[in-house]
C-alpha positions in Angstrom: -0.3 0.2 -0.1 2.9 2.0 0.6 3.9 2.1 -2.9 0.4 3.4 -4.3 0.6 6.0 -1.6 3.7 7.5 -3.3 2.0 7.2 -6.7 -1.0 8.9 -5.2 1.6 12.2 -4.7 2.9 11.6 -8.1 -0.4 12.0 -9.5 -1.3 15.0 -7.3 1.5 16.5 -8.9 0.8 15.9 -12.3 -3.1 16.8 -11.5 -1.6 20.1 -10.7 -0.7 21.0 -14.3 -3.5 19.5 -16.3 -6.8 19.8 -13.3 -7.7 16.1 -13.4 -9.4 15.5 -10.6 -11.8 12.6 -12.0 -8.4 10.5 -12.9 -7.0 11.4 -8.9 -10.5 10.1 -7.3 -10.7 7.4 -9.6 -6.7 5.9 -8.1 -8.0 6.5 -4.6 -11.0 4.5 -5.3 -8.9 2.0 -6.4 -6.3 2.0 -3.7 -9.2 2.1 -1.3 -10.6 -1.3 -3.1 -7.4 -3.1 -3.3 -7.0 -2.3 0.3 -10.5 -4.2 1.7 -9.8 -7.4 3.8 -13.1 -8.6 2.4 -13.4 -9.0 -0.8 -17.5 -9.7 -0.5 -18.3 -6.2 -2.5 -21.4 -5.2 -4.7 -21.9 -5.7 -8.1 -21.7 -2.0 -8.7 -17.9 -1.5 -7.5 -17.1 -4.2 -9.8 -18.3 -2.2 -12.6 -17.0 1.0 -11.5 -13.3 -0.6 -11.6 -13.9 -2.3 -15.1 -15.0 1.2 -16.1 -12.1 2.9 -14.7 -10.0 0.6 -16.5 -11.3 0.8 -19.8 -11.5 4.9 -19.7 -7.8 5.1 -18.0 -6.0 1.9 -20.3 -3.2 3.7 -21.4 -2.3 5.0 -17.7 0.1 2.8 -16.1 -0.5 3.9 -12.5 -4.3 3.3 -12.9 -4.2 0.6 -15.1 -1.1 -1.6 -12.3 -3.7 -1.0 -9.1 -6.8 -1.3 -11.3 -5.5 -5.1 -12.4 -5.1 -5.9 -8.6 -8.0 -4.8 -7.6 -9.5 -7.4 -10.2 -7.5 -10.1 -9.2 -7.8 -9.9 -5.7 -11.5 -9.6 -6.0 -11.7 -12.8 -8.0 -10.3 -14.8 -5.8 -13.8 -15.0 -4.5 -15.7 -17.2 -7.2 -18.7 -15.1 -7.1 -16.7 -12.3 -7.9 -14.6 -14.0 -10.7 -18.2 -15.2 -12.1 -19.8 -11.6 -12.3 -16.9 -10.2 -13.9 -16.8 -12.6 -16.4 -20.0 -12.0 -17.4 -19.1 -8.5 -17.8 -16.5 -8.5 -19.7 -13.7 -8.7 -17.5 -11.1 -11.1 -20.0 -11.6 -8.3 -22.7 -10.6 -5.9 -20.7 -7.5 -7.3 -19.7 -6.4 -8.5 -23.0 -6.7 -5.1 -24.4 -4.5 -4.2 -21.2 -2.0 -6.6 -22.2 -2.1 -5.2 -25.8 -1.4 -1.8 -24.6 1.3 -2.6 -22.0 2.8 -5.5 -23.5 6.4 -4.0 -22.0 5.4 -2.9 -18.9 6.4 -5.8 -16.6 4.4 -4.9 -13.5 0.8 -4.4 -15.3 1.6 -7.7 -17.0 2.3 -9.4 -13.8 -1.0 -8.1 -12.5 -3.1 -8.9 -15.2 -1.7 -12.3 -15.6 -3.1 -12.6 -12.1 -6.3 -11.4 -12.7 -7.1 -13.5 -15.9 -5.4 -16.6 -13.6 -8.1 -15.9 -10.8 -11.0 -15.5 -13.4 -10.0 -18.5 -15.2 -11.4 -21.2 -12.7 -15.1 -21.6 -13.0 -16.4 -24.7 -15.4 -17.9 -23.7 -18.6 -16.6 -20.6 -19.0 -15.1 -20.9 -22.5 -17.6 -18.3 -24.0 -16.6 -15.4 -21.9 -12.7 -16.3 -22.9 -11.6 -14.2 -26.1 -10.2 -15.5 -28.7 -6.7 -14.4 -29.1 -6.2 -14.2 -25.2 -4.3 -17.5 -24.9 -2.0 -15.9 -27.9 -1.4 -12.4 -25.7 -0.1 -14.4 -22.9 2.0 -16.3 -25.0 3.5 -13.2 -26.3 4.0 -11.3 -23.3 5.5 -14.6 -21.5 8.2 -14.3 -24.4 9.1 -10.9 -23.6 9.0 -11.1 -19.9 10.4 -14.6 -19.5 13.5 -13.1 -17.3 11.2 -11.5 -14.5 9.8 -14.6 -12.5 6.7 -12.6 -11.3 5.7 -12.2 -14.7 6.7 -15.9 -15.9 4.6 -17.2 -12.4 1.5 -15.6 -13.3 1.7 -16.1 -17.0 2.2 -20.1 -16.7 -0.4 -20.1 -13.9 -3.1 -18.3 -16.5 -1.8 -20.6 -19.4 -2.8 -23.5 -17.3 -6.0 -22.6 -16.5 -6.7 -21.9 -19.8 -5.8 -25.0 -21.1 -8.2 -26.6 -18.9 -11.1 -24.0 -19.7 -10.5 -23.7 -23.8 -11.2 -26.6 -25.7 -9.3 -26.0 -28.6 -6.0 -24.7 -26.3 -3.6 -27.1 -27.9 -4.0 -25.1 -31.3 -1.8 -22.4 -29.7 0.4 -24.9 -27.7 2.5 -25.3 -31.1 6.5 -26.4 -31.1 7.9 -23.0 -30.6 5.6 -22.6 -27.5 6.5 -25.6 -26.0 9.9 -24.7 -26.8 9.6 -21.7 -24.7 8.0 -23.6 -21.9 11.2 -26.2 -21.8 13.3 -23.3 -21.7 11.8 -21.2 -18.9 11.8 -25.1 -17.3 15.1 -24.9 -17.6 15.6 -21.5 -16.1 13.7 -21.4 -13.5 14.3 -25.4 -12.3 16.0 -24.7 -9.1 14.7 -25.2 -5.8 13.8 -21.2 -5.1 11.9 -21.2 -8.1 9.7 -24.3 -7.0 6.1 -22.3 -7.3 7.1 -21.7 -10.8 8.2 -25.5 -11.6 4.8 -26.5 -9.8 3.0 -24.8 -12.5 4.9 -26.0 -15.7 4.6 -29.0 -14.5 0.5 -28.5 -13.8 0.5 -26.8 -17.9 2.5 -29.9 -19.1 0.3 -32.3 -17.7 -3.1 -30.1 -18.9 -1.9 -29.9 -22.2 -0.5 -33.8 -22.5 -4.0 -35.1 -22.4 -3.8 -34.2 -26.3 -1.6 -37.6 -27.2 0.5 -35.6 -30.3 1.5 -33.0 -28.0 2.0 -35.5 -25.0 4.6 -37.0 -27.4 6.4 -33.5 -28.3 7.0 -32.9 -24.6 8.2 -35.9 -23.8 10.6 -35.6 -26.9 11.3 -32.0 -25.6 12.8 -33.2 -22.5 10.4 -32.8 -20.0 10.5 -36.1 -18.9 14.2 -35.8 -17.3 13.2 -32.6 -16.2 10.0 -33.8 -14.0 11.8 -36.6 -13.0 14.8 -34.6 -11.7 12.1 -32.1 -9.9 10.8 -34.9 -8.0 14.1 -36.4 -6.7 15.1 -32.8 -5.9 12.0 -32.0 -4.2 10.5 -34.9 -2.7 9.0 -32.9 0.1 6.8 -30.3 -2.4 3.4 -32.5 -2.3 2.1 -29.9 -4.4 5.1 -30.3 -7.3 5.0 -34.0 -7.4 1.5 -33.9 -7.8 1.4 -32.3 -10.9 5.0 -33.5 -12.0 3.9 -37.2 -12.2 0.4 -36.0 -13.8 2.9 -34.5 -16.7 4.9 -38.2 -16.8 1.5 -40.3 -16.7 -0.2 -38.2 -19.2 3.2 -38.7 -21.1 3.8 -41.9 -20.6 2.0 -43.9 -23.5 4.0 -41.7 -25.8 6.5 -43.6 -28.3 9.4 -42.0 -27.0 8.7 -41.9 -23.4 10.0 -45.0 -22.3 13.2 -44.5 -23.7 13.9 -41.4 -22.2 12.3 -42.4 -18.8 14.7 -44.9 -18.0 17.8 -43.7 -19.7 16.7 -40.8 -16.7 16.4 -43.7 -14.1 13.2 -43.1 -13.9 12.1 -46.0 -11.6 14.3 -45.4 -9.1 12.9 -41.7 -9.1 9.5 -43.2 -8.6 11.1 -45.7 -5.9 12.6 -42.8 -3.8 9.4 -40.8 -4.3 7.3 -43.8 -2.7 10.4 -44.1 0.0 10.2 -40.8 0.9 6.6 -39.4 1.2 2.9 -40.7 2.2 2.3 -42.0 -1.2 -1.3 -42.1 -1.7 -4.5 -40.7 -3.5 -3.5 -38.9 -6.9 -0.1 -39.4 -6.7 0.0 -43.2 -6.3 -2.6 -43.3 -8.7 -0.4 -41.4 -11.3 2.6 -43.8 -10.0 1.1 -46.9 -10.8 -0.4 -45.2 -14.3 2.8 -44.8 -15.2 3.9 -47.9 -15.0 1.0 -49.5 -16.7 0.9 -47.0 -19.6 4.3 -47.1 -20.0 4.3 -51.6 -19.9 6.5 -51.9 -17.4 6.7 -55.2 -15.7 5.8 -55.3 -12.2 9.2 -57.4 -11.6 11.2 -54.7 -12.6 13.4 -52.9 -9.5 15.7 -50.9 -11.4 15.9 -49.4 -15.0 18.4 -52.0 -15.9 15.7 -54.6 -15.7 13.8 -52.3 -17.7 16.2 -52.4 -20.3 16.9 -56.1 -19.9 13.1 -56.6 -20.5 12.8 -54.7 -23.3 16.1 -54.6 -25.1 17.4 -51.5 -24.6 20.7 -52.4 -24.9 22.5 -48.8 -25.7 20.4 -47.5 -22.6 21.8 -50.3 -20.5 25.5 -49.6 -21.4 25.1 -45.8 -20.7 23.7 -47.2 -17.1 26.1 -49.4 -16.2 28.4 -46.6 -15.4 26.2 -46.2 -12.1 24.3 -49.1 -11.7 25.6 -52.7 -10.2 24.9 -55.3 -12.8 24.5 -57.9 -10.5 20.9 -56.5 -8.6 18.3 -58.6 -8.8 14.5 -57.7 -10.0 11.1 -59.0 -7.8 11.7 -62.2 -9.1 15.2 -62.7 -8.2 16.6 -62.5 -11.3 19.6 -60.1 -12.6 19.6 -58.9 -15.8 21.8 -61.6 -17.3 18.8 -64.1 -16.0 16.3 -62.1 -18.0 18.5 -62.0 -21.2 18.8 -65.4 -21.0 15.1 -66.2 -20.2 13.7 -64.1 -23.0 17.1 -65.5 -25.5 17.9 -62.3 -26.4 21.0 -63.8 -27.6 23.0 -59.9 -28.3 21.8 -58.8 -24.6 23.4 -62.3 -23.2 27.0 -61.8 -25.2 26.8 -58.1 -24.3 26.2 -58.7 -20.4 28.8 -61.4 -20.2 31.2 -59.7 -21.8 30.5 -56.6 -19.4 31.3 -59.0 -16.5 28.0 -60.7 -15.3 28.4 -63.6 -12.7 28.0 -67.1 -14.5 27.7 -69.2 -11.0 24.4 -69.3 -11.4 23.9 -69.7 -15.3 26.5 -72.3 -15.3 23.9 -74.7 -13.1 21.0 -74.3 -15.8 21.1 -76.1 -18.9 20.7 -73.8 -21.8 20.1 -74.1 -25.4 22.7 -73.9 -28.1 22.5 -70.7 -29.3 22.4 -69.2 -25.7 25.2 -71.4 -24.9 26.9 -69.5 -27.9 26.3 -66.3 -27.1 27.8 -66.6 -23.6 30.5 -68.5 -24.9 31.3 -65.4 -27.1 30.7 -62.8 -24.5 33.8 -64.9 -22.3 35.8 -64.7 -25.4 35.0 -61.1 -25.6 35.8 -60.5 -21.8 38.9 -62.3 -22.2 40.3 -60.3 -25.2 39.7 -57.3 -24.0 41.5 -58.3 -20.4 44.5 -59.1 -22.3 43.9 -55.8 -24.4 44.4 -53.9 -21.2 47.3 -55.6 -19.8 48.9 -55.2 -22.6 48.4 -51.6 -22.7 49.7 -51.4 -19.3 52.6 -53.5 -20.2 53.7 -51.2 -22.6 53.1 -48.0 -20.7 55.8 -49.2 -18.5 58.1 -46.6 -20.1 55.6 -44.0 -20.4 54.5 -44.5 -16.8 58.2 -44.0 -15.4 59.1 -41.1 -18.0 55.8 -39.2 -16.8 56.9 -39.6 -13.2 60.4 -38.6 -13.6 58.7 -35.4 -14.7 56.6 -35.5 -12.0 59.3 -35.7 -9.7 61.3 -32.9 -11.3 58.3 -30.3 -11.4 57.4 -30.7 -7.6 60.5 -31.0 -5.1 59.7 -34.2 -2.3 57.4 -35.8 -4.5 59.7 -38.8 -5.4 60.3 -39.5 -1.4 56.9 -39.7 -1.3 56.8 -42.0 -4.3 59.1 -44.2 -2.4 57.0 -44.3 0.3 54.1 -45.7 -1.3 
């Protein structure tokens, strides 16, 4: 309120020049309204706010506090519905166009839109160009976290209210939201990430858009956020909802597994009370992505789904010998599925052969095991040869270090 008081003095000074008493009275009315603790106001009060905003649409000072008034009043559902019937969104669209480069006004106008677009069955009150306008001002003010927060919130609600919202959520706008998710992905901006997740969850009910969102990198982003902010129940819920709605798209499983998605969901289940919607979304992700119930780790999914290249990537940070719910290692799974290429790779990579050797395998499987063992032995011999041939090089490097760092030779001898 102190900021508005300062603005009042500025208007008084301007009024002395142009004798504009109406403008000062309008500003005083808006400031008094925005300061009300009880937002249960008469219809004539809301009508007057809209009249002032239309009359002084180019006046930055009045419009800023006017949008603030509408935002506050729209928190009450009854007020929101009345303001909608009085074409408040048309007025706010006009404000977005007139003040597209004024971040404070866009922040408050988007907040007002966000609060207005909550009741059900309100599509008739939403201007055709509103979603496009919000995307445009969001692009302009992407560096301002306040604007990003309220614009994303309003777009998330519009995605529910408008049946044709997906028609404006085109590729370059998916990319814009992805850039914002990366920019505001740290813990301090969890509110923004919560509503980005909500927006993606809402638009991903469209299968084509869900696929594009998955391939744009949102699978990895949301999995990372769930792990980093597991204590933030609202963020986890919306992120899981978004993943759920992307889970049956063509590339989802590969992206999910390569980001160790199964471990993330297991971590989530261990570290928070999973119930209601979140439990539904997690079960749905596994079902829609066709992840076998026996899988405990992402490498098990790789073995079950023949994802050799992803398995190779995961081996850098996962124990090859971990077992699934059925007490199977990846090699056991590959043998059960008679995936000869996978068997050969896993044996070459060092899989434990004790349990396998106790079983009677078919000729193709035995051939794959033998090929894998030969590869393992060949790699071991090559590595040993390299080490042997590098003895002189190692000695030369040691001499260089010894000469460069006085006293280090003594440390080497001690070692």
